C-alpha positions in Angstrom: 272.4 -29.6 56.8 271.6 -29.5 60.6 269.5 -26.4 60.0 267.4 -28.2 57.3 266.7 -31.2 59.5 265.6 -28.8 62.3 263.4 -26.9 60.0 261.7 -30.1 58.7 261.2 -31.3 62.3 259.6 -28.0 63.3 257.4 -28.0 60.2 256.2 -31.5 60.9 255.3 -30.8 64.5 253.4 -27.6 63.6 251.3 -29.5 60.9 250.3 -32.3 63.3 247.7 -31.4 65.8 249.2 -31.8 69.3 247.7 -34.6 71.3 245.6 -36.1 68.5 246.5 -39.5 67.2 246.7 -39.9 63.4 243.5 -41.0 61.7 243.4 -44.4 60.1 241.7 -44.8 56.8 238.8 -47.2 56.9 239.4 -49.2 53.8 236.1 -51.1 54.0 234.2 -47.8 54.1 236.2 -46.4 51.1 235.6 -49.7 49.2 231.9 -49.5 50.0 231.7 -45.9 48.8 233.4 -46.8 45.5 231.0 -49.7 45.0 227.9 -47.6 45.5 229.2 -45.2 42.9 229.8 -48.0 40.5 233.4 -46.9 40.5 235.7 -48.5 38.0 238.8 -50.3 39.0 242.2 -49.8 37.5 241.8 -50.2 33.7 243.9 -52.9 32.1 243.7 -55.3 35.1 241.1 -57.8 36.2 237.8 -56.1 37.0 239.2 -52.8 35.7 236.6 -52.4 32.9 235.1 -48.9 32.7 232.9 -46.6 30.7 233.3 -42.8 31.2 231.1 -40.0 29.9 233.0 -36.7 29.4 231.8 -33.1 29.1 234.2 -32.2 26.3 235.3 -33.6 22.9 237.9 -36.3 22.7 237.4 -37.5 26.3 238.8 -34.3 27.9 237.4 -31.9 30.5 235.6 -33.6 33.3 234.0 -37.0 33.8 230.2 -36.5 34.0 229.4 -40.2 34.8 231.1 -43.5 34.8 229.8 -47.1 34.9 231.3 -50.5 35.4 230.0 -52.2 32.2 228.9 -55.8 31.8 226.9 -57.6 29.1 223.5 -56.5 30.2 223.1 -53.7 27.6 221.8 -51.3 30.4 220.8 -48.0 28.9 221.8 -44.9 31.0 220.0 -41.6 30.6 221.9 -38.3 30.8 220.8 -34.7 30.8 220.9 -33.2 27.3 224.0 -31.1 26.8 225.8 -32.5 29.8 228.1 -34.8 27.9 230.0 -34.8 24.6 232.2 -37.9 24.5 232.6 -41.4 25.9 235.7 -43.5 26.7 235.9 -47.3 26.9 238.5 -49.3 28.8 238.8 -53.0 29.2 240.4 -55.2 31.9 243.5 -56.3 29.9 241.9 -59.5 28.6 238.4 -58.6 27.5 237.2 -55.4 25.7 234.7 -52.7 26.6 232.7 -50.8 23.9 230.6 -47.7 24.6 227.7 -46.2 22.6 226.2 -42.7 22.5 222.5 -42.1 21.6 220.4 -39.0 20.9 217.2 -40.4 22.4 216.3 -41.5 26.0 216.2 -45.3 25.4 219.4 -46.1 23.5 218.0 -46.6 20.0 219.2 -43.7 17.9 223.0 -44.2 17.9 225.2 -41.1 17.3 228.6 -42.7 17.7 230.4 -45.6 19.4 233.9 -46.6 20.4 235.8 -49.7 19.2 236.8 -52.2 21.8 239.2 -50.9 24.5 241.1 -53.8 26.0 244.3 -52.8 27.7 245.4 -49.8 29.9 247.0 -48.2 26.9 244.1 -49.0 24.6 241.5 -46.6 25.9 239.0 -45.8 23.1 237.1 -42.5 22.8 234.1 -41.5 20.7 232.7 -38.0 20.4 229.4 -36.5 19.1 229.4 -35.1 15.6 227.5 -32.2 14.1 226.5 -30.8 17.5 224.1 -33.7 18.1 223.1 -34.0 21.8 223.6 -37.1 23.9 220.5 -38.2 25.8 221.5 -41.8 26.7 224.5 -44.1 26.6 225.7 -47.6 27.4 228.8 -49.7 27.5 229.2 -53.4 27.1 232.0 -55.6 28.5 233.0 -59.2 27.6 230.1 -59.6 25.2 230.3 -62.2 22.4 227.8 -60.6 20.1 
């Protein structure tokens, strides 16, 4: 046991740079970066609503883009062939729905999700018949 403690102590001193104090994380900077990226909060909790665009079917692979949806109906363009599916997540009280379109101005709908409300209630929609997504939008807390 003494050997293990000694080994852990030596490993921790080797990893830490001698003479340099630990770096503090600037939470305000991190928060600012997340806000500029329109990063989503934690789904299922207040202000956690999110729309994610994925590069593979069934909301798998990598997230291509994400937005924090509202009720403004903002249309987001995407490079053709870059995305295949979309996932909607609400804030635990209100739902998010996302829509996929094959044109640049959100008029020719390909597919859409149902309302995703809670953290375990994430909704996904994928393209069908190899149709290409050119634009997308997500709505949150809309009563229409």
